[in-house]
C-alpha positions in Angstrom: 121.9 111.9 114.6 118.6 112.1 116.6 118.0 108.6 118.0 114.9 107.0 119.5 115.6 108.3 123.0 116.2 111.8 121.7 112.9 111.7 119.7 111.0 110.6 122.8 112.5 113.4 124.8 112.0 116.2 122.3 110.3 115.3 119.0 106.9 114.0 120.3 103.6 115.5 121.3 100.9 114.3 123.7 98.4 114.4 120.8 100.5 112.1 118.6 98.4 109.4 120.1 96.2 107.7 119.2 96.2 108.6 115.5 99.9 108.4 114.8 99.8 104.6 114.3 96.8 105.0 112.0 98.6 107.4 109.7 101.8 105.4 109.9 99.8 102.4 108.7 98.2 104.4 105.9 101.7 105.5 104.7 102.5 101.9 104.0 100.0 102.1 101.1 101.2 105.5 99.9 102.6 104.1 96.6 99.1 102.6 95.9 97.1 105.7 96.9 99.3 108.3 95.4 101.4 106.5 92.7 101.9 109.4 90.3 104.3 112.2 91.4 103.1 114.6 88.8 99.4 114.1 89.8 100.4 114.6 93.4 102.2 117.9 92.6 99.1 119.2 90.7 96.7 118.3 93.5 99.1 120.1 96.0 99.2 123.3 93.9 102.7 122.7 92.8 102.1 121.8 89.1 105.0 122.8 86.9 107.6 121.7 89.5 110.3 119.7 87.8 112.5 116.9 89.1 115.9 118.2 90.2 118.8 117.0 88.2 121.3 114.8 90.1 124.1 117.3 89.3 122.2 120.4 90.1 123.9 122.9 92.4 121.1 124.1 94.6 122.2 125.1 98.1 118.9 124.0 99.8 119.0 120.6 98.0 122.6 120.2 99.3 121.6 121.1 102.8 118.5 119.0 103.0 120.1 115.5 103.1 122.3 116.6 106.0 119.4 117.9 107.9 117.3 114.8 107.1 120.2 112.6 108.3 120.6 114.6 111.5 116.9 114.1 112.2 116.9 110.5 111.1 114.2 110.8 108.4 113.9 108.9 105.2 114.3 109.4 101.4 112.4 112.0 99.4 112.2 113.1 95.8 113.6 116.6 95.2 111.7 119.1 92.9 112.1 122.8 92.1 109.7 125.5 91.1 110.4 128.8 89.4 107.1 130.5 90.6 108.1 133.5 92.8 104.8 133.0 94.7 105.8 129.4 95.7 106.7 128.7 99.3 110.4 128.3 100.0 110.0 124.6 100.9 106.9 122.5 100.4 106.1 118.8 101.2 103.9 116.9 98.9 102.4 113.6 99.8 103.2 110.9 97.3 104.4 107.3 97.1 107.8 108.7 98.0 107.4 112.1 99.8 108.3 115.0 97.5 110.2 118.1 98.7 109.6 121.1 96.4 112.0 124.0 96.6 110.9 127.5 95.5 113.0 130.5 94.4 113.1 131.8 98.0 115.2 128.8 99.0 118.1 129.9 96.8 120.0 131.2 99.8 120.2 128.9 102.8 120.1 131.0 105.9 118.7 130.0 109.3 115.0 130.6 108.2 115.5 128.2 105.3 117.2 125.6 107.5 114.1 125.9 109.8 111.8 125.3 106.8 113.9 122.3 105.7 113.9 120.8 109.2 110.1 121.2 109.4 109.6 119.4 106.1 112.1 116.7 107.0 110.1 115.9 110.1 106.8 116.0 108.3 108.2 113.5 105.7 108.2 110.8 108.4 105.6 108.1 107.6 103.3 109.0 110.5 103.3 112.7 109.5 103.7 112.7 105.7 100.0 112.4 104.9 98.9 115.2 107.3 101.8 117.3 106.3 101.7 116.8 102.5 98.0 116.4 101.5 95.8 119.4 100.7 93.4 119.9 103.7 90.2 118.8 101.9 91.8 115.6 100.6 93.2 114.8 104.0 89.8 115.2 105.7 88.2 113.1 103.0 90.8 110.3 103.3 90.6 110.2 107.1 86.8 110.1 106.9 87.0 107.2 104.4 89.2 105.3 106.8 86.9 105.8 109.7 83.7 105.0 107.7 85.3 101.9 106.2 87.1 100.4 109.2 85.8 101.9 112.4 82.7 100.6 114.3 79.5 102.3 113.1 79.2 104.2 116.4 82.3 106.2 115.4 81.1 107.3 112.0 79.3 110.4 113.2 82.7 111.7 114.6 83.9 112.4 111.0 80.7 113.7 109.5 81.9 117.3 109.6 85.0 116.4 107.6 83.1 116.3 104.2 80.3 118.2 102.5 78.9 115.9 99.8 77.9 112.4 101.0 77.9 111.0 97.5 81.4 112.2 96.8 82.5 110.8 100.1 81.0 107.4 99.4 83.1 107.3 96.2 86.2 108.2 98.2 85.3 105.4 100.8 85.1 102.9 98.0 88.4 104.0 96.4 90.3 103.7 99.6 88.8 100.2 100.4 89.5 99.0 96.9 93.2 100.0 96.9 94.2 98.9 100.4 95.5 95.3 100.6 93.7 92.9 103.0 96.5 92.9 105.6 96.2 96.7 106.0 92.4 96.6 106.1 92.6 94.1 109.0 95.2 96.3 110.8 92.9 99.3 110.4 90.0 97.4 111.9 92.2 96.4 114.8 93.4 100.0 115.3 90.0 101.6 115.1 88.4 98.9 117.4 90.4 100.3 120.3 89.5 104.0 119.6 86.5 105.9 120.9 84.7 108.6 118.8 86.5 111.2 120.9 89.9 109.8 119.8 89.1 110.5 116.2 90.3 114.2 116.4 92.0 114.8 113.2 92.6 118.5 113.9 94.4 117.7 117.2 96.8 115.3 115.4 97.5 117.7 112.6 98.3 120.4 115.1 100.5 118.0 117.0 102.4 117.1 113.9 103.1 120.8 113.1 104.2 121.5 116.6 106.7 118.7 116.4 107.8 119.9 113.0 108.4 123.3 114.4 110.6 121.7 117.1 112.6 119.9 114.4 113.1 123.0 112.4 114.1 124.9 115.5 116.5 122.1 116.5 118.4 122.2 113.2 118.4 126.0 112.7 118.3 127.7 116.1 116.0 130.3 114.6 113.4 131.0 117.3 112.0 133.9 115.3 111.2 131.7 112.3 109.7 129.1 114.6 107.5 131.7 116.4 106.4 133.1 113.0 105.4 129.7 111.8 103.6 128.8 115.0 101.8 132.2 115.1 100.8 131.9 111.4 98.9 128.7 112.2 97.2 130.5 115.2 99.1 128.6 117.8 101.0 131.6 119.1 104.6 131.7 120.5 103.9 129.5 123.6 104.8 126.1 122.0 108.1 127.6 120.8 108.9 129.1 124.2 108.3 125.7 125.8 110.5 124.0 123.2 113.4 126.4 123.7 113.1 126.0 127.5 113.2 122.2 127.3 116.4 120.7 128.6 116.4 118.3 125.7 116.7 121.3 123.2 120.1 122.4 124.4 121.3 118.9 124.8 120.3 117.9 121.3 121.7 121.1 119.8 125.0 120.2 121.4 124.8 116.7 120.2 124.1 117.6 116.6 126.6 120.5 116.6 127.6 122.0 113.3 126.7 118.9 111.4 123.2 120.3 110.8 124.5 123.5 109.3 124.4 124.2 105.6 127.6 126.0 105.6 
């Protein structure tokens, strides 16, 4: 299993800071903010997905726990979709992260292991919200945090994240009303130490996806799938080349061995 030292050597990114702790703290309130799995699925465009039966024989669902255990990630809820247009594997932000498997995940080759590894990494508390919320909702939630708990001098840094000020004010109030006092105080402390320049949501999202690509690459060895994912986001192949060239990559592959393979 990947341990703390392994993670520090390979599954981190310079842009994880300073927003990683902010999102890890917000994830503590996930069950309050996103309590209904069905509602979360609909908002994520995965309406109609159904909870996987405990005795279902779905190869990707069998492979996922082994991959998650190798990466040291936490529990998820498993759902399936029958829509042929659905992505093979999708993460949905909810009280407990939801992994939705599409028809393309029926056969578990290296590309599907890559996708499962990505989603497992994104299910971590500090990444689950940026990896599982629709983009517009993510921007609105982050803007609400800043506008509610950061010093006023930082509020302009998130003005471009929303279009309608009245709608955003309602979002601000909904976030404040749900969060317990202890988390509100922690957010005030976290944001007090950040400058407006630190509030770069896009940089943190990009960092989370780069690390997710590394995780998927680690458990699959599929550099082509990793390059395709990185290129699709506009990042190009360079982050994957650097990941493969990292001494930690070969060392961790050797450490994990065939335990991460779906068979």
